[in-house]
Backbone as a chain_set.jsonl record, in Angstrom:
{"seq": "MKQSLLFLSVVAVLSPICCEAAEPFRLEPGFVRLDNGEDLAGWYGSHWSGQPTGSNKGWSVVDGAIHLDVNAARCHLFNKQKFSPNAIIRLQFRAAKGADSGLCVHGEQFQVRDYIYSLPDTQRYAFACNPPGEWNDMELDLTGGVARVKLNGKVIEEAWRAGTATHVGLGLQREKGDFDFRYIRIKEKE", "coords": {"N": [[-16.14, 27.639, 37.127], [-15.7, 28.787, 34.592], [-13.301, 27.525, 33.964], [-14.137, 24.882, 33.752], [-15.851, 25.028, 31.542], [-14.015, 25.806, 29.614], [-12.335, 23.533, 29.614], [-14.172, 21.551, 28.72], [-14.71, 22.57, 26.19], [-12.218, 22.315, 24.929], [-11.953, 19.509, 24.998], [-14.137, 18.819, 23.382], [-13.302, 19.825, 20.923], [-10.906, 18.395, 20.431], [-11.642, 15.694, 20.559], [-12.788, 14.522, 18.112], [-10.442, 14.466, 16.613], [-8.445, 12.891, 17.964], [-9.749, 10.536, 18.42], [-10.644, 9.546, 16.063], [-11.519, 7.037, 13.816], [-9.441, 4.759, 12.019], [-9.192, 4.849, 8.474], [-10.918, 2.439, 6.516], [-9.328, -0.292, 4.789], [-8.877, -0.075, 1.3], [-8.932, -1.728, -1.701], [-6.875, -1.027, -4.402], [-7.609, -0.103, -7.82], [-7.155, -2.697, -10.222], [-5.436, -4.24, -8.681], [-4.756, -7.365, -7.039], [-5.625, -8.903, -4.115], [-3.663, -10.792, -1.879], [-3.763, -11.753, 0.73], [-6.44, -12.46, 2.979], [-7.259, -11.515, 5.417], [-8.525, -13.143, 7.2], [-7.878, -15.905, 7.252], [-5.356, -18.359, 6.299], [-5.759, -18.982, 3.636], [-4.744, -19.788, 0.371], [-2.07, -19.622, 0.931], [0.993, -21.319, 1.804], [3.141, -23.404, 3.815], [6.648, -23.387, 3.364], [9.891, -24.239, 1.971], [12.733, -22.095, 1.328], [13.062, -22.234, -1.364], [10.576, -22.408, -2.419], [9.438, -24.84, -2.407], [6.933, -26.845, -1.033], [6.446, -27.505, 2.484], [4.519, -28.851, 3.819], [3.446, -28.002, 6.17], [2.291, -25.154, 7.935], [2.908, -24.267, 10.405], [3.175, -21.998, 13.102], [2.556, -19.763, 11.689], [-0.158, -17.589, 11.365], [-3.389, -15.938, 11.36], [-3.936, -12.932, 12.857], [-5.888, -10.499, 14.242], [-6.586, -9.626, 11.646], [-4.194, -9.679, 10.221], [-1.411, -11.418, 8.723], [0.407, -13.323, 10.856], [3.59, -13.956, 12.203], [4.858, -16.162, 14.411], [7.787, -16.45, 15.515], [9.132, -18.26, 17.152], [7.576, -20.554, 17.111], [7.337, -21.189, 14.429], [8.55, -23.138, 11.676], [9.121, -22.861, 9.09], [8.984, -20.986, 5.985], [6.516, -18.797, 4.507], [4.58, -19.047, 1.676], [2.856, -17.717, -1.201], [0.331, -18.948, -3.395], [-0.279, -17.618, -5.731], [1.005, -16.572, -8.818], [3.167, -14.255, -10.549], [4.286, -11.832, -12.974], [7.576, -10.556, -14.082], [7.015, -7.919, -14.341], [5.414, -6.118, -12.426], [3.548, -4.697, -9.686], [4.06, -4.744, -6.284], [2.476, -4.403, -3.242], [2.31, -3.854, 0.272], [1.768, -4.019, 3.848], [3.834, -4.005, 6.714], [4.747, -4.975, 10.032], [7.119, -4.867, 12.482], [8.626, -6.483, 15.282], [10.822, -5.139, 17.812], [14.082, -5.118, 16.583], [13.543, -7.226, 14.9], [13.818, -9.421, 12.047], [13.082, -10.16, 8.793], [11.921, -11.081, 5.55], [11.143, -10.631, 2.055], [10.473, -12.969, -0.397], [10.995, -12.698, -3.677], [10.359, -13.994, -6.6], [12.356, -15.852, -6.034], [14.497, -14.415, -4.99], [15.745, -12.582, -2.178], [14.404, -9.763, -0.524], [15.354, -7.785, 2.074], [13.309, -7.354, 4.854], [12.743, -5.58, 7.65], [12.975, -4.46, 11.092], [14.224, -1.718, 10.532], [15.431, 0.281, 11.976], [16.644, -0.749, 14.31], [18.17, -2.76, 13.257], [20.522, -4.941, 11.568], [23.655, -3.547, 10.43], [23.773, -3.485, 7.566], [21.295, -2.743, 6.481], [20.49, -0.505, 7.844], [20.559, 1.889, 6.619], [18.07, 2.35, 5.601], [16.603, 3.276, 7.679], [15.766, 5.944, 7.906], [13.338, 6.061, 6.641], [11.689, 4.358, 7.967], [9.099, 3.365, 10.228], [8.835, 3.324, 13.843], [9.549, 0.288, 15.787], [6.823, -1.994, 16.073], [4.955, -0.392, 14.851], [2.969, 0.118, 11.891], [4.234, -0.201, 8.562], [4.332, 0.941, 5.203], [5.044, -0.697, 2.212], [6.351, -0.786, -1.082], [7.096, -2.452, -4.056], [8.03, -1.814, -7.182], [8.166, -3.414, -9.98], [9.957, -3.721, -12.997], [10.796, -5.523, -15.679], [11.938, -7.3, -13.88], [13.431, -5.755, -12.163], [13.33, -3.708, -9.361], [11.973, -0.685, -8.114], [12.013, 0.395, -4.928], [9.907, 1.419, -2.341], [9.497, 2.754, 0.908], [7.162, 3.625, 3.155], [6.434, 5.66, 1.387], [8.866, 6.759, 0.637], [11.709, 6.505, -1.417], [13.82, 3.757, -1.157], [15.411, 1.99, -2.476], [16.658, 2.105, -5.726], [17.098, 0.327, -7.83], [16.622, -2.58, -7.291], [17.295, -5.999, -7.746], [15.1, -8.536, -8.506], [14.546, -12.121, -8.256], [14.785, -14.687, -10.82], [13.13, -16.814, -10.923], [10.197, -17.201, -11.711], [8.194, -19.019, -11.205], [8.217, -19.413, -8.506], [7.109, -17.219, -7.108], [5.738, -15.16, -4.499], [7.056, -14.89, -1.25], [7.094, -15.012, 2.362], [9.447, -14.508, 4.848], [10.682, -16.529, 7.519], [12.656, -15.612, 10.079], [14.059, -13.867, 12.27], [12.591, -12.781, 15.178], [9.216, -11.628, 15.85], [6.668, -10.949, 13.424], [4.289, -9.096, 11.464], [2.164, -9.105, 8.643], [0.16, -7.484, 6.231], [-2.565, -6.644, 3.949], [-1.494, -7.471, 1.471], [-0.778, -7.203, -1.831], [-0.949, -7.453, -5.42], [-0.298, -6.126, -8.634], [-0.431, -6.647, -12.018], [1.607, -5.202, -14.5], [0.976, -3.481, -17.522]], "CA": [[-17.09, 27.406, 36.067], [-15.057, 29.115, 33.317], [-12.315, 26.482, 33.685], [-14.87, 23.69, 33.317], [-16.302, 25.281, 30.179], [-12.829, 25.779, 28.767], [-11.94, 22.135, 29.5], [-15.145, 20.868, 27.868], [-14.521, 23.07, 24.829], [-10.999, 21.681, 24.407], [-12.279, 18.098, 24.784], [-15.042, 18.738, 22.231], [-12.525, 20.087, 19.712], [-9.892, 17.369, 20.221], [-12.21, 14.338, 20.5], [-12.823, 13.95, 16.754], [-9.09, 14.32, 16.087], [-7.7, 11.791, 18.557], [-10.546, 9.308, 18.481], [-11.105, 9.232, 14.72], [-11.175, 5.675, 13.403], [-8.634, 4.656, 10.804], [-9.984, 4.539, 7.278], [-10.814, 1.028, 6.145], [-8.486, -0.58, 3.627], [-9.557, -0.157, 0.002], [-8.076, -2.297, -2.731], [-6.715, -0.143, -5.542], [-8.003, -0.716, -9.103], [-6.174, -3.531, -10.898], [-4.674, -5.061, -7.74], [-5.33, -8.587, -6.495], [-5.163, -9.06, -2.728], [-3.223, -12.155, -1.616], [-4.218, -12.151, 2.067], [-7.855, -12.106, 3.118], [-7.514, -10.979, 6.747], [-9.299, -14.095, 8.008], [-7.178, -17.185, 7.385], [-4.185, -18.478, 5.422], [-6.159, -19.514, 2.328], [-3.864, -19.347, -0.705], [-0.692, -19.608, 1.428], [1.469, -22.632, 2.233], [4.465, -23.479, 4.403], [7.577, -23.688, 2.283], [11.325, -23.97, 2.027], [13.011, -20.842, 0.613], [12.987, -22.535, -2.794], [9.181, -22.455, -2.823], [8.992, -26.232, -2.258], [6.085, -26.967, 0.161], [6.892, -28.318, 3.624], [3.382, -29.604, 4.341], [2.984, -27.407, 7.42], [2.516, -23.708, 8.087], [2.956, -24.048, 11.853], [3.809, -20.747, 13.525], [1.955, -18.692, 10.906], [-1.597, -17.528, 11.609], [-3.961, -14.614, 11.124], [-4.3, -12.306, 14.122], [-6.411, -9.14, 14.021], [-6.608, -9.31, 10.22], [-2.854, -9.685, 9.62], [-0.643, -12.659, 8.802], [1.322, -13.186, 11.998], [4.669, -14.918, 12.348], [5.386, -16.465, 15.738], [9.079, -16.977, 15.066], [9.535, -19.398, 17.976], [6.782, -21.727, 16.74], [7.446, -21.459, 12.989], [9.665, -23.945, 11.201], [9.194, -22.715, 7.638], [8.568, -19.715, 5.426], [5.143, -18.851, 4.023], [4.528, -18.623, 0.28], [1.537, -17.607, -1.792], [0.149, -19.749, -4.612], [-0.427, -16.712, -6.877], [2.23, -16.267, -9.558], [3.123, -12.948, -11.202], [5.374, -11.624, -13.934], [8.631, -9.63, -13.668], [6.504, -6.563, -14.529], [4.283, -6.052, -11.504], [3.693, -3.852, -8.498], [3.718, -5.434, -5.039], [2.279, -3.493, -2.112], [1.94, -4.519, 1.517], [2.147, -3.378, 5.098], [4.476, -4.905, 7.668], [5.01, -4.459, 11.381], [8.198, -5.677, 13.052], [9.019, -6.33, 16.676], [12.136, -4.493, 17.9], [15.197, -5.938, 16.154], [13.096, -8.358, 14.079], [14.4, -9.522, 10.715], [12.343, -11.068, 7.922], [12.229, -10.766, 4.17], [10.217, -11.022, 0.997], [11.052, -13.729, -1.501], [10.379, -12.254, -4.93], [10.882, -14.848, -7.676], [13.539, -16.575, -5.588], [15.506, -13.519, -4.406], [15.261, -11.984, -0.937], [14.539, -8.364, -0.151], [15.298, -7.731, 3.529], [12.259, -6.568, 5.5], [13.205, -5.61, 9.042], [12.952, -3.258, 11.905], [15.454, -1.12, 10.001], [16.032, 1.182, 12.963], [17.485, -1.514, 15.237], [18.6, -3.953, 12.542], [21.932, -5.08, 11.226], [24.146, -2.354, 9.733], [23.619, -3.471, 6.111], [20.042, -2.111, 6.053], [20.148, 0.662, 8.666], [20.438, 3.047, 5.732], [16.642, 2.535, 5.346], [15.968, 3.722, 8.929], [15.158, 7.264, 7.726], [11.986, 5.91, 6.107], [11.012, 3.323, 8.742], [8.393, 3.698, 11.464], [9.393, 2.598, 14.991], [9.064, -1.07, 15.99], [5.445, -2.09, 16.541], [4.074, 0.429, 14.016], [2.839, -0.366, 10.508], [5.004, 0.415, 7.477], [3.875, 0.66, 3.846], [6.149, -1.02, 1.305], [5.987, -1.006, -2.479], [8.133, -2.859, -4.996], [7.538, -1.578, -8.539], [9.052, -4.218, -10.819], [9.957, -3.619, -14.451], [11.844, -6.427, -16.149], [12.564, -7.955, -12.742], [14.188, -4.787, -11.361], [12.33, -2.975, -8.587], [12.138, 0.553, -7.354], [11.394, 0.041, -3.649], [9.54, 2.539, -1.478], [9.091, 2.483, 2.28], [6.382, 4.768, 3.642], [6.43, 6.695, 0.357], [10.226, 7.237, 0.334], [12.501, 5.533, -2.175], [14.966, 3.218, -0.416], [16.236, 1.3, -3.478], [16.29, 2.506, -7.085], [17.191, -0.76, -8.808], [16.822, -3.879, -6.642], [17.033, -7.106, -8.675], [14.354, -9.709, -8.056], [15.047, -13.344, -8.853], [14.264, -15.036, -12.141], [12.289, -18.003, -10.767], [8.812, -16.701, -11.634], [7.318, -20.08, -10.694], [8.268, -19.375, -7.039], [6.15, -16.228, -6.64], [6.026, -14.283, -3.357], [7.147, -15.573, 0.031], [7.396, -14.274, 3.591], [10.521, -15.249, 5.497], [10.806, -16.745, 8.956], [14.07, -15.491, 10.428], [14.34, -13.461, 13.645], [11.592, -11.872, 15.751], [7.84, -11.719, 15.382], [6.323, -10.055, 12.321], [2.932, -9.109, 10.939], [2.028, -8.634, 7.265], [-1.243, -7.362, 5.829], [-2.893, -5.93, 2.711], [-0.508, -7.881, 0.471], [-1.487, -7.162, -3.105], [-0.119, -7.416, -6.62], [-0.915, -5.66, -9.873], [0.375, -6.861, -13.22], [1.746, -4.01, -15.327], [0.701, -3.739, -18.946]], "C": [[-16.459, 27.675, 34.702], [-14.024, 28.055, 32.943], [-13.0, 25.215, 33.172], [-15.346, 23.855, 31.878], [-15.137, 25.242, 29.201], [-12.378, 24.335, 28.532], [-12.877, 21.372, 28.563], [-15.016, 21.305, 26.414], [-13.307, 22.413, 24.172], [-11.264, 20.21, 24.099], [-13.156, 17.944, 23.542], [-14.292, 18.945, 20.918], [-11.562, 18.936, 19.412], [-10.464, 15.965, 20.054], [-12.277, 13.785, 19.087], [-11.435, 13.692, 16.185], [-8.421, 13.078, 16.643], [-8.475, 10.488, 18.564], [-11.081, 8.897, 17.119], [-10.625, 7.84, 14.317], [-10.344, 5.719, 12.125], [-9.539, 4.305, 9.63], [-9.829, 3.071, 6.942], [-9.961, 0.864, 4.89], [-9.355, -0.672, 2.374], [-8.563, -0.643, -1.035], [-8.066, -1.368, -3.942], [-7.127, -0.85, -6.826], [-6.851, -1.504, -9.727], [-5.367, -4.44, -9.99], [-5.476, -6.287, -7.318], [-4.751, -8.753, -5.095], [-4.847, -10.53, -2.463], [-3.612, -12.65, -0.228], [-5.669, -11.709, 2.221], [-8.222, -11.567, 4.497], [-8.262, -11.918, 7.673], [-8.571, -15.411, 8.264], [-6.01, -17.215, 6.392], [-4.52, -19.121, 4.075], [-5.253, -18.923, 1.246], [-2.389, -19.322, -0.321], [-0.298, -21.019, 1.851], [2.856, -22.516, 2.846], [5.45, -23.983, 3.37], [9.031, -23.54, 2.709], [11.548, -22.677, 1.231], [12.923, -21.023, -0.899], [11.558, -22.484, -3.324], [8.604, -23.856, -2.737], [8.188, -26.373, -0.958], [6.683, -27.875, 1.235], [5.766, -29.189, 4.162], [2.835, -29.053, 5.639], [3.238, -25.907, 7.406], [2.5, -23.325, 9.567], [3.721, -22.765, 12.182], [3.314, -19.534, 12.755], [0.45, -18.734, 11.151], [-2.102, -16.154, 11.202], [-4.462, -14.09, 12.464], [-4.71, -10.866, 13.826], [-6.285, -8.713, 12.555], [-5.267, -9.34, 9.513], [-2.239, -11.081, 9.707], [0.426, -12.455, 9.858], [2.34, -14.316, 12.0], [5.054, -14.996, 13.814], [6.696, -17.188, 15.474], [9.521, -18.183, 15.886], [8.785, -20.682, 17.613], [6.985, -22.13, 15.283], [8.692, -22.273, 12.658], [9.871, -23.789, 9.692], [8.862, -21.272, 7.259], [7.135, -19.873, 4.948], [5.1, -18.268, 2.616], [3.086, -18.567, -0.202], [1.493, -18.381, -3.104], [0.08, -18.89, -5.874], [0.93, -16.446, -7.524], [2.063, -14.929, -10.276], [4.361, -12.768, -12.052], [6.459, -10.712, -13.353], [8.233, -8.161, -13.851], [5.225, -6.418, -13.699], [4.592, -5.08, -10.378], [3.218, -4.672, -7.306], [3.596, -4.379, -3.953], [1.861, -4.299, -0.889], [2.253, -3.608, 2.693], [2.821, -4.434, 5.961], [4.696, -4.17, 8.98], [6.008, -5.411, 12.019], [8.346, -5.422, 14.542], [10.415, -5.696, 16.689], [13.244, -5.486, 17.545], [14.82, -7.099, 15.254], [13.622, -8.257, 12.653], [13.609, -10.556, 9.931], [12.759, -10.737, 6.494], [11.098, -11.172, 3.261], [11.002, -11.819, -0.022], [10.293, -13.298, -2.756], [11.072, -13.014, -6.059], [12.227, -15.472, -7.299], [14.647, -15.727, -4.994], [14.907, -12.836, -3.184], [15.485, -10.481, -0.887], [14.36, -8.311, 1.36], [14.171, -6.816, 4.001], [12.516, -6.703, 6.993], [12.667, -4.426, 9.825], [14.272, -2.572, 11.532], [16.161, -0.215, 11.011], [17.02, 0.446, 13.86], [18.058, -2.769, 14.578], [20.112, -3.991, 12.355], [22.376, -3.888, 10.375], [23.873, -2.317, 8.229], [22.307, -2.852, 5.633], [19.632, -0.938, 6.935], [20.042, 1.929, 7.824], [18.973, 3.325, 5.376], [15.915, 3.119, 6.559], [15.261, 5.071, 8.784], [13.699, 7.171, 7.281], [11.114, 4.977, 6.953], [10.291, 3.891, 9.958], [8.983, 2.876, 12.605], [8.821, 1.181, 15.106], [7.637, -1.059, 16.555], [4.466, -1.242, 15.762], [4.077, -0.123, 12.588], [3.665, 0.468, 9.544], [4.389, 0.009, 6.15], [5.088, 0.401, 2.968], [5.596, -1.257, -0.096], [7.227, -1.398, -3.258], [7.523, -2.732, -6.381], [8.531, -2.221, -9.495], [8.857, -3.938, -12.303], [11.119, -4.468, -14.938], [12.596, -7.085, -15.018], [13.436, -7.055, -11.885], [13.185, -3.868, -10.681], [12.847, -1.656, -8.045], [11.353, 0.313, -6.075], [11.152, 1.298, -2.826], [9.121, 2.011, -0.115], [8.432, 3.739, 2.814], [6.484, 5.962, 2.692], [7.797, 7.23, -0.025], [11.007, 6.14, -0.379], [13.695, 5.1, -1.332], [15.9, 2.412, -1.317], [15.745, 1.719, -4.852], [16.243, 1.329, -8.05], [17.537, -2.084, -8.129], [16.419, -4.997, -7.597], [16.292, -8.242, -7.998], [14.999, -10.94, -8.685], [14.421, -13.586, -10.217], [13.327, -16.239, -12.091], [10.823, -17.587, -10.6], [7.835, -17.756, -11.133], [7.268, -20.086, -9.16], [7.277, -18.354, -6.482], [6.643, -15.427, -5.452], [6.018, -15.079, -2.064], [7.471, -14.617, 1.158], [8.38, -15.112, 4.398], [10.351, -15.357, 7.0], [12.3, -16.626, 9.272], [14.248, -15.146, 11.892], [13.276, -12.48, 14.109], [10.227, -12.02, 15.108], [7.538, -10.615, 14.369], [4.841, -10.16, 12.028], [2.964, -8.522, 9.533], [0.547, -8.525, 6.956], [-1.358, -6.573, 4.527], [-1.866, -6.212, 1.615], [-1.231, -7.994, -0.869], [-0.509, -6.969, -4.257], [-0.935, -6.921, -7.798], [0.05, -5.938, -11.005], [0.414, -5.561, -14.016], [1.533, -4.385, -16.778], [1.922, -3.494, -19.785]], "O": [[-16.649, 26.902, 33.763], [-13.873, 27.715, 31.77], [-12.496, 24.555, 32.262], [-15.252, 22.92, 31.082], [-15.257, 24.712, 28.096], [-12.075, 23.951, 27.402], [-12.414, 20.625, 27.701], [-15.196, 20.494, 25.504], [-13.359, 22.007, 23.011], [-10.845, 19.713, 23.053], [-12.94, 17.036, 22.739], [-14.612, 18.31, 19.913], [-11.418, 18.544, 18.254], [-9.809, 15.116, 19.449], [-11.852, 12.65, 18.875], [-11.264, 12.794, 15.36], [-7.879, 12.281, 15.878], [-7.873, 9.423, 18.705], [-11.897, 7.979, 17.034], [-9.446, 7.516, 14.469], [-10.519, 6.589, 11.272], [-10.514, 3.568, 9.772], [-8.739, 2.514, 7.064], [-9.884, 1.758, 4.047], [-10.43, -1.27, 2.392], [-7.498, -0.056, -1.226], [-9.119, -0.974, -4.443], [-7.008, -2.071, -6.919], [-5.713, -1.036, -9.755], [-4.674, -5.332, -10.481], [-6.704, -6.253, -7.249], [-3.533, -8.746, -4.913], [-5.649, -11.41, -2.775], [-3.775, -13.854, -0.031], [-6.075, -10.696, 1.653], [-9.373, -11.198, 4.727], [-8.599, -11.55, 8.798], [-8.641, -15.963, 9.362], [-5.718, -16.217, 5.732], [-3.657, -19.735, 3.447], [-5.023, -17.714, 1.208], [-1.541, -19.031, -1.164], [-1.156, -21.823, 2.215], [3.649, -21.656, 2.462], [5.144, -24.888, 2.593], [9.359, -22.828, 3.659], [10.643, -22.22, 0.533], [12.729, -20.05, -1.629], [11.344, -22.513, -4.535], [7.41, -24.048, -2.966], [8.702, -26.053, 0.114], [7.334, -28.876, 0.935], [6.018, -30.157, 4.879], [1.854, -29.58, 6.164], [4.273, -25.447, 6.925], [2.127, -22.21, 9.932], [4.776, -22.49, 11.61], [3.618, -18.399, 13.123], [-0.148, -19.81, 11.144], [-1.329, -15.308, 10.753], [-5.297, -14.713, 13.119], [-3.947, -10.109, 13.224], [-5.922, -7.574, 12.264], [-5.2, -9.054, 8.318], [-2.511, -11.832, 10.644], [1.243, -11.537, 9.771], [1.993, -15.484, 11.82], [5.522, -14.016, 14.394], [6.712, -18.396, 15.238], [10.22, -19.051, 15.364], [9.314, -21.779, 17.794], [6.819, -23.3, 14.941], [9.743, -22.115, 13.279], [10.685, -24.49, 9.091], [8.508, -20.454, 8.108], [6.594, -20.978, 4.981], [5.528, -17.136, 2.389], [2.213, -19.267, 0.311], [2.485, -18.459, -3.828], [0.352, -19.381, -6.97], [1.896, -16.126, -6.831], [0.941, -14.52, -10.577], [5.361, -13.463, -11.873], [6.291, -10.158, -12.266], [9.019, -7.263, -13.551], [4.114, -6.574, -14.205], [5.741, -4.699, -10.153], [2.117, -5.224, -7.315], [4.497, -3.561, -3.763], [1.15, -5.298, -1.001], [2.908, -2.576, 2.553], [2.437, -5.604, 5.948], [4.813, -2.946, 9.034], [5.772, -6.617, 12.087], [8.21, -4.29, 15.008], [11.112, -5.72, 15.675], [13.333, -6.563, 18.134], [15.687, -7.887, 14.877], [13.842, -7.167, 12.126], [13.483, -11.702, 10.362], [13.831, -10.177, 6.266], [10.216, -11.946, 3.634], [12.071, -11.397, -0.461], [9.086, -13.516, -2.866], [12.211, -12.72, -6.423], [13.12, -15.603, -8.137], [15.65, -16.272, -4.535], [13.711, -12.545, -3.15], [16.577, -9.983, -1.162], [13.329, -8.742, 1.876], [14.088, -5.656, 3.599], [12.508, -7.808, 7.535], [12.007, -3.534, 9.293], [15.307, -2.824, 12.149], [17.364, 0.021, 10.898], [18.106, 0.953, 14.14], [18.395, -3.733, 15.266], [20.857, -3.183, 12.91], [21.56, -3.287, 9.676], [23.751, -1.232, 7.661], [22.217, -2.466, 4.468], [18.524, -0.423, 6.786], [19.492, 2.932, 8.279], [18.656, 4.414, 4.899], [14.726, 3.427, 6.471], [14.264, 5.319, 9.462], [12.915, 8.091, 7.515], [9.923, 4.826, 6.677], [10.802, 4.784, 10.634], [9.577, 1.826, 12.357], [7.74, 0.902, 14.588], [7.293, -0.23, 17.398], [3.258, -1.349, 15.977], [5.044, -0.74, 12.141], [3.779, 1.685, 9.692], [3.97, -1.137, 5.982], [6.044, 1.176, 2.972], [4.528, -1.843, -0.274], [8.276, -0.764, -3.142], [6.596, -3.467, -6.72], [9.589, -1.663, -9.786], [7.731, -3.921, -12.801], [12.28, -4.176, -14.65], [13.776, -7.404, -15.166], [14.113, -7.534, -10.975], [12.299, -3.314, -11.332], [13.984, -1.536, -7.589], [10.151, 0.054, -6.129], [12.045, 2.123, -2.635], [8.479, 0.967, -0.001], [9.064, 4.79, 2.914], [6.603, 7.11, 3.121], [7.897, 8.07, -0.919], [10.961, 4.978, 0.023], [14.475, 5.925, -0.855], [17.054, 2.177, -0.959], [14.543, 1.692, -5.116], [15.442, 1.325, -8.985], [18.608, -2.645, -8.359], [15.339, -4.958, -8.187], [16.784, -8.838, -7.04], [15.881, -10.825, -9.536], [13.626, -12.781, -10.701], [12.785, -16.638, -13.122], [10.279, -17.617, -9.496], [6.746, -17.41, -10.677], [6.374, -20.698, -8.577], [6.656, -18.621, -5.452], [7.814, -15.053, -5.389], [5.094, -15.85, -1.806], [8.047, -13.551, 0.944], [8.156, -16.305, 4.602], [9.933, -14.41, 7.666], [13.109, -17.426, 8.801], [14.556, -16.028, 12.693], [13.085, -11.44, 13.479], [10.101, -12.478, 13.972], [8.074, -9.509, 14.446], [4.21, -11.181, 12.307], [3.692, -7.567, 9.262], [-0.24, -9.376, 7.372], [-0.411, -5.935, 4.068], [-1.424, -5.299, 0.918], [-2.169, -8.777, -1.02], [0.58, -6.416, -4.103], [-2.112, -7.254, -7.942], [1.207, -5.521, -10.965], [-0.609, -4.898, -14.189], [1.876, -5.489, -17.203], [1.877, -3.661, -21.004]]}, "num_chains": 1, "name": "protein.A"}
């Protein structure tokens, strides 16, 4: 009887901790969300140059996130929203093991990967990366086209140079392995 009471007490204490629902996403003041969690409105299939391909095959929305099925996709995915070289970009990404993608920021690529099992050139970011299949928070804080990049709150690049083609905007790369992106948002800096 005492063991049963002890077990029930432990379950009662731990239940709120392990079964607590994740807090819903809240858009920060001043940010504009580029994905809506329902469909690909505002996005288009594109070459890396930002030139539309006419198809976004292989890209879809699954469980509220933009999903890349790398085997079905034949293009990258770009957003119609344009932004200046003085902006903050925030998003979450989830990579399959060994997956490799990227963000096109004004025509230049920032590698977004499973940094833990990726190519050696970006394994230096592994200290800040969550394991494959888990969500990661990324922020690019651009000033004059140069970004301070954070991964899960840790600085991984102090001065990454974005491109200069502001008409291209933001793109998601199709490269290697399946990827998910969500809560993609931009804030213009004053």
